[in-house]
BAKOL-135107 format. One line per field, with one value per atom (N, C-alpha, C): atom name; x, y, z; residue number from 1. Coordinates in steps of 0.05 Angstrom, whole numbers, always signed. Example, Ala and Ser with C-alpha at 12.3 -4.5 7.8 and 13.67 -1.06 7.14 Angstrom:
BEGIN
atome	N, CA, C, N, CA, C;
x	+264, +246, +264, +257, +273, +258;
y	-114, -90, -66, -45, -21, +1;
z	+156, +156, +156, +142, +143, +157;
num	1, 1, 1, 2, 2, 2;
***
This chain:
BEGIN
atome	N, CA, C, N, CA, C, N, CA, C, N, CA, C, N, CA, C, N, CA, C, N, CA, C, N, CA, C, N, CA, C, N, CA, C, N, CA, C, N, CA, C, N, CA, C, N, CA, C, N, CA, C, N, CA, C, N, CA, C, N, CA, C, N, CA, C, N, CA, C, N, CA, C, N, CA, C, N, CA, C, N, CA, C, N, CA, C, N, CA, C, N, CA, C, N, CA, C, N, CA, C, N, CA, C, N, CA, C, N, CA, C, N, CA, C, N, CA, C, N, CA, C, N, CA, C, N, CA, C, N, CA, C, N, CA, C, N, CA, C, N, CA, C, N, CA, C, N, CA, C, N, CA, C, N, CA, C, N, CA, C, N, CA, C, N, CA, C, N, CA, C, N, CA, C, N, CA, C, N, CA, C, N, CA, C, N, CA, C, N, CA, C, N, CA, C, N, CA, C, N, CA, C, N, CA, C, N, CA, C, N, CA, C, N, CA, C, N, CA, C, N, CA, C, N, CA, C, N, CA, C, N, CA, C, N, CA, C, N, CA, C, N, CA, C, N, CA, C, N, CA, C, N, CA, C, N, CA, C, N, CA, C, N, CA, C, N, CA, C, N, CA, C, N, CA, C, N, CA, C, N, CA, C, N, CA, C, N, CA, C, N, CA, C, N, CA, C, N, CA, C, N, CA, C, N, CA, C, N, CA, C, N, CA, C, N, CA, C, N, CA, C, N, CA, C, N, CA, C, N, CA, C, N, CA, C, N, CA, C, N, CA, C, N, CA, C, N, CA, C, N, CA, C, N, CA, C, N, CA, C, N, CA, C, N, CA, C, N, CA, C, N, CA, C, N, CA, C, N, CA, C, N, CA, C, N, CA, C, N, CA, C, N, CA, C, N, CA, C, N, CA, C, N, CA, C, N, CA, C, N, CA, C, N, CA, C, N, CA, C, N, CA, C, N, CA, C, N, CA, C, N, CA, C, N, CA, C, N, CA, C, N, CA, C, N, CA, C, N, CA, C, N, CA, C, N, CA, C, N, CA, C, N, CA, C, N, CA, C, N, CA, C, N, CA, C, N, CA, C, N, CA, C, N, CA, C, N, CA, C, N, CA, C, N, CA, C, N, CA, C, N, CA, C, N, CA, C, N, CA, C, N, CA, C, N, CA, C, N, CA, C, N, CA, C, N, CA, C, N, CA, C, N, CA, C, N, CA, C, N, CA, C, N, CA, C, N, CA, C, N, CA, C, N, CA, C, N, CA, C, N, CA, C, N, CA, C, N, CA, C, N, CA, C, N, CA, C, N, CA, C, N, CA, C, N, CA, C, N, CA, C, N, CA, C, N, CA, C, N, CA, C, N, CA, C, N, CA, C, N, CA, C, N, CA, C, N, CA, C, N, CA, C, N, CA, C, N, CA, C, N, CA, C, N, CA, C, N, CA, C, N, CA, C, N, CA, C, N, CA, C, N, CA, C, N, CA, C, N, CA, C, N, CA, C, N, CA, C, N, CA, C, N, CA, C, N, CA, C, N, CA, C, N, CA, C, N, CA, C, N, CA, C, N, CA, C, N, CA, C, N, CA, C, N, CA, C, N, CA, C, N, CA, C, N, CA, C, N, CA, C, N, CA, C, N, CA, C, N, CA, C, N, CA, C, N, CA, C, N, CA, C, N, CA, C, N, CA, C, N, CA, C, N, CA, C, N, CA, C, N, CA, C, N, CA, C, N, CA, C, N, CA, C, N, CA, C;
x	+242, +263, +255, +244, +235, +213, +194, +172, +184, +203, +215, +229, +244, +256, +236, +213, +192, +180, +176, +165, +185, +211, +231, +230, +229, +229, +203, +180, +155, +156, +166, +168, +186, +209, +227, +215, +199, +185, +165, +150, +130, +144, +166, +180, +190, +199, +208, +186, +162, +139, +131, +130, +122, +142, +168, +188, +184, +177, +173, +148, +126, +102, +106, +123, +128, +145, +161, +178, +164, +141, +127, +103, +103, +82, +56, +34, +8, +0, -15, -23, -41, -56, -74, -62, -36, -23, -15, -5, +5, +33, +53, +81, +90, +101, +112, +91, +65, +44, +32, +41, +31, +18, -3, -14, +4, -1, +15, +11, -13, -17, +0, +2, +18, +48, +56, +84, +90, +70, +74, +79, +65, +69, +97, +106, +134, +154, +149, +167, +169, +147, +147, +160, +156, +169, +199, +209, +237, +246, +231, +239, +239, +219, +217, +237, +248, +268, +296, +300, +327, +337, +363, +374, +373, +374, +372, +396, +420, +444, +443, +444, +443, +416, +395, +367, +360, +346, +339, +321, +309, +292, +309, +335, +352, +375, +381, +403, +429, +439, +462, +484, +509, +530, +534, +525, +528, +506, +487, +465, +477, +467, +475, +450, +446, +421, +418, +440, +438, +429, +429, +423, +394, +392, +365, +352, +365, +352, +357, +337, +339, +317, +319, +298, +298, +275, +273, +267, +258, +250, +267, +279, +294, +278, +280, +264, +280, +267, +278, +259, +270, +255, +258, +241, +242, +245, +270, +274, +266, +261, +255, +280, +276, +299, +306, +327, +338, +361, +358, +376, +384, +409, +419, +436, +428, +442, +452, +476, +488, +486, +472, +469, +475, +484, +489, +471, +456, +439, +444, +439, +443, +423, +433, +416, +396, +372, +351, +333, +338, +320, +298, +275, +254, +258, +252, +254, +226, +220, +196, +202, +192, +198, +176, +183, +165, +166, +147, +146, +135, +125, +115, +91, +92, +71, +73, +55, +55, +44, +49, +38, +29, +12, +2, +3, +20, +24, +16, +12, +7, +31, +55, +79, +82, +69, +69, +44, +27, +1, -16, -17, -33, -58, -68, -93, -93, -115, -116, -128, -141, -153, -144, -148, -141, -156, -182, -198, -186, -178, -167, -140, -124, -98, -101, -120, -125, -135, -153, -163, -141, -122, -100, -82, -75, -57, -70, -96, -111, -111, -116, -116, -89, -67, -40, -34, -41, -36, -52, -75, -91, -78, -57, -42, -16, -13, +10, +2, +20, +14, +38, +33, +54, +72, +60, +76, +83, +107, +116, +138, +141, +163, +170, +195, +205, +226, +226, +247, +262, +287, +303, +289, +278, +266, +237, +226, +199, +180, +159, +141, +123, +118, +98, +71, +54, +27, +8, -14, -36, -26, -10, +3, -17, -40, -60, -68, -66, -73, -53, -30, -9, -10, -31, -35, -49, -37, -47, -48, -66, -67, -59, -47, -37, -58, -56, -69, -56, -68, -55, -32, -9, +14, +30, +45, +63, +91, +106, +134, +149, +176, +194, +214, +214, +232, +254, +278, +301, +297, +314, +315, +342, +344, +322, +313, +290, +281, +275, +268, +266, +244, +224, +203, +202, +223, +223, +247, +248, +271, +269, +245, +241, +225, +237, +224, +209, +209, +194, +175, +157, +137, +114, +105, +83, +65, +42, +23, +15, +12, +7, -7, -15, -25, -12, -9, +3, -15, -9, -25, -6, -6, +11, +18, +39, +46, +70, +66, +87, +87, +110, +114, +134, +128, +147, +155, +181, +192, +196, +195, +202, +232, +241, +270, +287, +307, +323, +347, +354, +377, +403, +425, +451, +454, +463, +466, +459, +448, +442, +415, +403, +379, +377, +361, +358, +328, +324, +297, +295, +275, +272, +244, +243, +218, +214, +190, +183, +156, +152, +126, +129, +107, +107, +84, +87, +64, +57, +31, +22, -1, +2, -19, -21, -45, -49, -73, -69, -91, -111, -101, -119, -137, -128, -144, -160, -161, -177, -163, -136, -121, -115, -109, -104, -77, -59, -32, -21, +0, +15, +39, +44, +68, +72, +96, +104, +131, +133, +159, +158, +179, +181, +204, +201, +223, +229, +254, +264, +288, +283, +303, +310, +336, +345, +362, +355, +372, +385, +412, +427, +434, +420, +421, +440, +459, +475, +468, +459, +453, +476, +486, +510, +506;
y	-45, -40, -52, -76, -89, -73, -62, -46, -20, -8, +16, +12, -11, -17, -20, -33, -37, -11, +7, +34, +49, +47, +61, +50, +23, +11, +20, +19, +27, +56, +74, +102, +106, +91, +92, +84, +62, +53, +73, +86, +106, +129, +138, +161, +154, +129, +121, +122, +112, +112, +141, +158, +186, +200, +193, +205, +197, +171, +161, +174, +175, +187, +216, +230, +258, +260, +239, +240, +233, +220, +212, +231, +244, +263, +248, +257, +243, +241, +220, +215, +237, +250, +271, +298, +300, +326, +336, +360, +371, +381, +363, +371, +390, +412, +431, +440, +440, +450, +430, +404, +384, +361, +349, +325, +301, +280, +256, +246, +248, +240, +256, +282, +299, +292, +286, +278, +251, +233, +207, +211, +230, +236, +247, +264, +275, +253, +234, +211, +195, +189, +174, +189, +215, +231, +228, +229, +225, +197, +177, +149, +143, +152, +145, +160, +182, +197, +186, +167, +157, +137, +138, +118, +90, +70, +43, +35, +44, +38, +53, +38, +50, +59, +49, +57, +50, +67, +61, +37, +27, +3, -23, -20, -44, -45, -69, -73, -72, -48, -44, -29, -38, -24, +5, +12, +39, +58, +47, +64, +87, +111, +135, +150, +151, +163, +192, +206, +234, +240, +219, +223, +234, +257, +268, +281, +282, +293, +323, +337, +366, +375, +399, +410, +400, +404, +398, +369, +354, +326, +309, +288, +268, +242, +227, +203, +178, +158, +131, +111, +91, +70, +44, +24, -2, -23, -31, -52, -79, -97, -125, -139, -159, -175, -166, -178, -170, -151, -126, -105, -88, -82, -66, -43, -19, +5, +23, +32, +53, +79, +99, +124, +148, +170, +195, +216, +231, +252, +277, +300, +325, +327, +335, +340, +362, +360, +380, +372, +350, +341, +322, +324, +303, +280, +256, +233, +223, +220, +207, +179, +160, +132, +120, +113, +98, +69, +59, +31, +17, -7, -20, -4, +3, +18, +13, +24, +18, +42, +41, +62, +48, +61, +51, +73, +70, +92, +84, +105, +100, +89, +96, +85, +55, +44, +15, +2, +18, +8, -3, +11, +2, +18, +29, +44, +67, +69, +91, +116, +114, +137, +139, +162, +164, +143, +139, +120, +92, +84, +57, +55, +75, +74, +73, +89, +89, +62, +49, +23, +2, +4, -14, -11, +14, +20, +10, +14, +5, -25, -39, -68, -78, -67, -76, -71, -48, -41, -57, -67, -84, -111, -117, -142, -139, -116, -112, -124, -141, -154, -152, -155, -156, -132, -108, -84, -76, -67, -57, -37, -19, +0, +7, +4, +11, +33, +50, +71, +66, +59, +52, +30, +11, -12, -9, +15, +20, +21, +4, +2, +26, +35, +55, +42, +54, +43, +52, +37, +44, +49, +31, +35, +37, +25, +27, +55, +73, +101, +115, +102, +114, +103, +88, +81, +105, +115, +139, +135, +149, +150, +178, +179, +205, +217, +243, +254, +244, +247, +240, +259, +249, +267, +259, +278, +273, +266, +251, +245, +243, +243, +240, +218, +197, +174, +174, +166, +163, +137, +134, +109, +96, +72, +56, +66, +58, +65, +41, +44, +22, +2, +11, -7, -13, -6, -12, -2, -9, -1, +28, +38, +65, +82, +104, +122, +143, +167, +190, +202, +218, +231, +212, +212, +194, +207, +194, +202, +178, +182, +159, +167, +147, +151, +129, +135, +115, +109, +87, +78, +61, +65, +49, +64, +55, +63, +82, +105, +125, +136, +140, +152, +174, +198, +220, +226, +230, +237, +267, +278, +306, +309, +334, +338, +324, +309, +293, +309, +304, +318, +303, +317, +304, +279, +258, +233, +209, +188, +164, +153, +139, +124, +100, +81, +57, +54, +50, +47, +19, +4, -24, -26, -35, -36, -65, -75, -102, -100, -120, -122, -141, -146, -164, -159, -166, -169, -198, -204, -232, -233, -248, -253, -283, -293, -322, -328, -343, -352, -368, -384, -400, -383, -359, -341, -321, -325, -308, -287, -285, -265, -275, -257, -266, -278, -277, -289, -295, -311, -317, -300, -288, -271, -266, -270, -263, -250, -228, -214, -200, -204, -193, -174, -156, -137, -137, -136, -134, -116, -90, -69, -54, -51, -35, -12, +12, +35, +43, +45, +56, +85, +104, +132, +148, +162, +181, +208, +226, +253, +271, +289, +304, +333;
z	+1137, +1117, +1090, +1090, +1065, +1052, +1068, +1058, +1046, +1059, +1049, +1022, +1020, +995, +973, +980, +960, +951, +970, +963, +945, +951, +934, +906, +903, +876, +861, +876, +863, +854, +870, +863, +839, +839, +817, +791, +792, +768, +758, +777, +770, +757, +767, +756, +728, +724, +697, +677, +685, +667, +661, +682, +678, +659, +663, +645, +617, +612, +585, +573, +588, +577, +570, +585, +578, +553, +547, +524, +498, +499, +476, +471, +448, +442, +437, +449, +446, +417, +410, +383, +372, +389, +380, +379, +385, +386, +358, +357, +331, +335, +335, +339, +317, +325, +306, +286, +294, +278, +258, +259, +241, +257, +246, +258, +254, +269, +264, +235, +224, +197, +177, +181, +164, +167, +192, +196, +183, +183, +170, +140, +128, +100, +95, +113, +110, +113, +132, +136, +110, +97, +73, +50, +48, +27, +30, +55, +60, +52, +60, +55, +25, +11, -17, -35, -24, -39, -36, -18, -13, -34, -40, -59, -47, -64, -55, -38, -46, -30, -4, +18, +45, +53, +39, +46, +75, +89, +117, +120, +99, +101, +100, +94, +89, +109, +119, +137, +121, +116, +98, +114, +113, +128, +119, +94, +85, +95, +110, +121, +138, +133, +148, +157, +183, +193, +184, +178, +172, +143, +126, +98, +95, +82, +77, +101, +124, +148, +150, +159, +164, +182, +193, +209, +238, +251, +280, +285, +264, +268, +249, +261, +246, +246, +224, +219, +224, +236, +240, +227, +213, +200, +214, +207, +219, +196, +190, +170, +180, +161, +169, +178, +195, +205, +233, +243, +269, +263, +270, +262, +287, +289, +311, +299, +306, +294, +316, +312, +329, +313, +324, +309, +327, +314, +327, +315, +332, +322, +338, +327, +342, +366, +389, +412, +404, +416, +411, +388, +375, +353, +365, +353, +358, +339, +348, +331, +325, +299, +290, +283, +298, +295, +277, +253, +236, +242, +258, +263, +238, +240, +216, +206, +180, +167, +137, +122, +94, +78, +52, +34, +8, -7, -33, -53, -73, -92, -120, -137, -165, -180, -170, -183, -180, -159, -155, -166, -179, -190, -168, -146, -123, -119, -141, -141, -160, -176, -195, -183, -160, -147, -118, -106, -77, -61, -66, -51, -53, -77, -81, -67, -69, -55, -25, -15, +14, +24, +8, +15, +16, -4, -5, +19, +25, +48, +74, +77, +101, +103, +80, +80, +88, +78, +85, +115, +124, +152, +172, +163, +180, +186, +171, +175, +190, +203, +222, +249, +259, +285, +303, +329, +350, +350, +347, +348, +376, +380, +406, +402, +421, +421, +450, +456, +483, +480, +500, +502, +529, +526, +550, +567, +553, +566, +575, +572, +582, +557, +558, +535, +533, +508, +503, +505, +521, +526, +505, +502, +484, +456, +446, +420, +397, +400, +378, +372, +392, +386, +369, +364, +347, +318, +312, +284, +270, +249, +236, +206, +193, +164, +155, +132, +121, +103, +98, +74, +49, +26, +2, -3, -12, -16, -40, -51, -73, -63, -80, -74, -99, -97, -119, -113, -129, -124, -144, -136, -155, -171, -191, -207, -204, -195, -184, -156, -147, -121, -105, -80, -61, -70, -86, -94, -124, -138, -167, -182, -207, -224, -233, -237, -248, -229, -220, -202, -217, -205, -217, -197, -207, -190, -185, -160, -153, -133, -128, -107, -91, -65, -48, -22, -7, +21, +38, +64, +82, +106, +119, +141, +159, +185, +202, +228, +241, +268, +268, +281, +284, +313, +323, +350, +348, +359, +359, +388, +391, +417, +419, +443, +448, +442, +438, +433, +453, +443, +461, +470, +495, +508, +501, +505, +500, +519, +507, +523, +505, +516, +501, +509, +490, +496, +476, +484, +468, +460, +434, +424, +412, +421, +411, +399, +374, +359, +349, +352, +341, +326, +310, +296, +272, +259, +236, +218, +192, +174, +172, +172, +170, +151, +129, +110, +106, +104, +102, +84, +63, +46, +62, +80, +97, +114, +120, +137, +120, +94, +77, +61, +63, +49, +20, +2, -26, -30, -10, -13, +15, +15, +40, +41, +64, +67, +97, +106, +134, +134, +148, +151, +178, +194, +221, +224, +243, +249, +279, +285, +313, +312, +316, +310, +336, +340, +363, +353, +362, +357, +383, +382, +404, +396, +408, +400, +418, +406, +420, +410, +428, +420, +430, +413, +419, +410;
num	1, 1, 1, 2, 2, 2, 3, 3, 3, 4, 4, 4, 5, 5, 5, 6, 6, 6, 7, 7, 7, 8, 8, 8, 9, 9, 9, 10, 10, 10, 11, 11, 11, 12, 12, 12, 13, 13, 13, 14, 14, 14, 15, 15, 15, 16, 16, 16, 17, 17, 17, 18, 18, 18, 19, 19, 19, 20, 20, 20, 21, 21, 21, 22, 22, 22, 23, 23, 23, 24, 24, 24, 25, 25, 25, 26, 26, 26, 27, 27, 27, 28, 28, 28, 29, 29, 29, 30, 30, 30, 31, 31, 31, 32, 32, 32, 33, 33, 33, 34, 34, 34, 35, 35, 35, 36, 36, 36, 37, 37, 37, 38, 38, 38, 39, 39, 39, 40, 40, 40, 41, 41, 41, 42, 42, 42, 43, 43, 43, 44, 44, 44, 45, 45, 45, 46, 46, 46, 47, 47, 47, 48, 48, 48, 49, 49, 49, 50, 50, 50, 51, 51, 51, 52, 52, 52, 53, 53, 53, 54, 54, 54, 55, 55, 55, 56, 56, 56, 57, 57, 57, 58, 58, 58, 59, 59, 59, 60, 60, 60, 61, 61, 61, 62, 62, 62, 63, 63, 63, 64, 64, 64, 65, 65, 65, 66, 66, 66, 67, 67, 67, 68, 68, 68, 69, 69, 69, 70, 70, 70, 71, 71, 71, 72, 72, 72, 73, 73, 73, 74, 74, 74, 75, 75, 75, 76, 76, 76, 77, 77, 77, 78, 78, 78, 79, 79, 79, 80, 80, 80, 81, 81, 81, 82, 82, 82, 83, 83, 83, 84, 84, 84, 85, 85, 85, 86, 86, 86, 87, 87, 87, 88, 88, 88, 89, 89, 89, 90, 90, 90, 91, 91, 91, 92, 92, 92, 93, 93, 93, 94, 94, 94, 95, 95, 95, 96, 96, 96, 97, 97, 97, 98, 98, 98, 99, 99, 99, 100, 100, 100, 101, 101, 101, 102, 102, 102, 103, 103, 103, 104, 104, 104, 105, 105, 105, 106, 106, 106, 107, 107, 107, 108, 108, 108, 109, 109, 109, 110, 110, 110, 111, 111, 111, 112, 112, 112, 113, 113, 113, 114, 114, 114, 115, 115, 115, 116, 116, 116, 117, 117, 117, 118, 118, 118, 119, 119, 119, 120, 120, 120, 121, 121, 121, 122, 122, 122, 123, 123, 123, 124, 124, 124, 125, 125, 125, 126, 126, 126, 127, 127, 127, 128, 128, 128, 129, 129, 129, 130, 130, 130, 131, 131, 131, 132, 132, 132, 133, 133, 133, 134, 134, 134, 135, 135, 135, 136, 136, 136, 137, 137, 137, 138, 138, 138, 139, 139, 139, 140, 140, 140, 141, 141, 141, 142, 142, 142, 143, 143, 143, 144, 144, 144, 145, 145, 145, 146, 146, 146, 147, 147, 147, 148, 148, 148, 149, 149, 149, 150, 150, 150, 151, 151, 151, 152, 152, 152, 153, 153, 153, 154, 154, 154, 155, 155, 155, 156, 156, 156, 157, 157, 157, 158, 158, 158, 159, 159, 159, 160, 160, 160, 161, 161, 161, 162, 162, 162, 163, 163, 163, 164, 164, 164, 165, 165, 165, 166, 166, 166, 167, 167, 167, 168, 168, 168, 169, 169, 169, 170, 170, 170, 171, 171, 171, 172, 172, 172, 173, 173, 173, 174, 174, 174, 175, 175, 175, 176, 176, 176, 177, 177, 177, 178, 178, 178, 179, 179, 179, 180, 180, 180, 181, 181, 181, 182, 182, 182, 183, 183, 183, 184, 184, 184, 185, 185, 185, 186, 186, 186, 187, 187, 187, 188, 188, 188, 189, 189, 189, 190, 190, 190, 191, 191, 191, 192, 192, 192, 193, 193, 193, 194, 194, 194, 195, 195, 195, 196, 196, 196, 197, 197, 197, 198, 198, 198, 199, 199, 199, 200, 200, 200, 201, 201, 201, 202, 202, 202, 203, 203, 203, 204, 204, 204, 205, 205, 205, 206, 206, 206, 207, 207, 207, 208, 208, 208, 209, 209, 209, 210, 210, 210, 211, 211, 211, 212, 212, 212, 213, 213, 213, 214, 214, 214, 215, 215, 215, 216, 216, 216, 217, 217, 217, 218, 218, 218, 219, 219, 219, 220, 220, 220, 221, 221, 221, 222, 222, 222;
***
């Protein structure tokens, strides 16, 4: 009887893992005809176009997940701090989870050329540590394969925008971790994301900086 119970638990855990793996689109795939890198550019175009009030990067009561969302894929961000969000999304949408990631734009004076901006984004993303993402308590495996770089892309930022007082047209590249889920069915799921940026002069970096994220999304699809 004890052996039977053990087999049942093991099979249940295997089915849970298989279910999760089926729900996460592989890093090398092209969801809806776009690579992960192209989707990361679309995610940043969405994020950089948002007003400061209620911005998805900020733990603000006025945050509304539906702001700026359209199409088959909805975007989720990972603000710094310990943040818990209750959100409602339409059933049948895929969720692109922007875990910790970065971009380097000309509006921020982070490079005069694409090569310079790409080097800056890569340098910043190399300082992301302790990344994890679980769906209903099951960890996504091989998370390093979900670090992607974007093609160079244009964006339009409002004034003020999330990274400055004056927005406008800009060009940038991004680098970091993104995970896309298959279309979600009606019901609920919990997404838990962690990670941090770590820079240390003592370790050879040009400045000291630490910022961590511990974010939980309670998602209701309807």
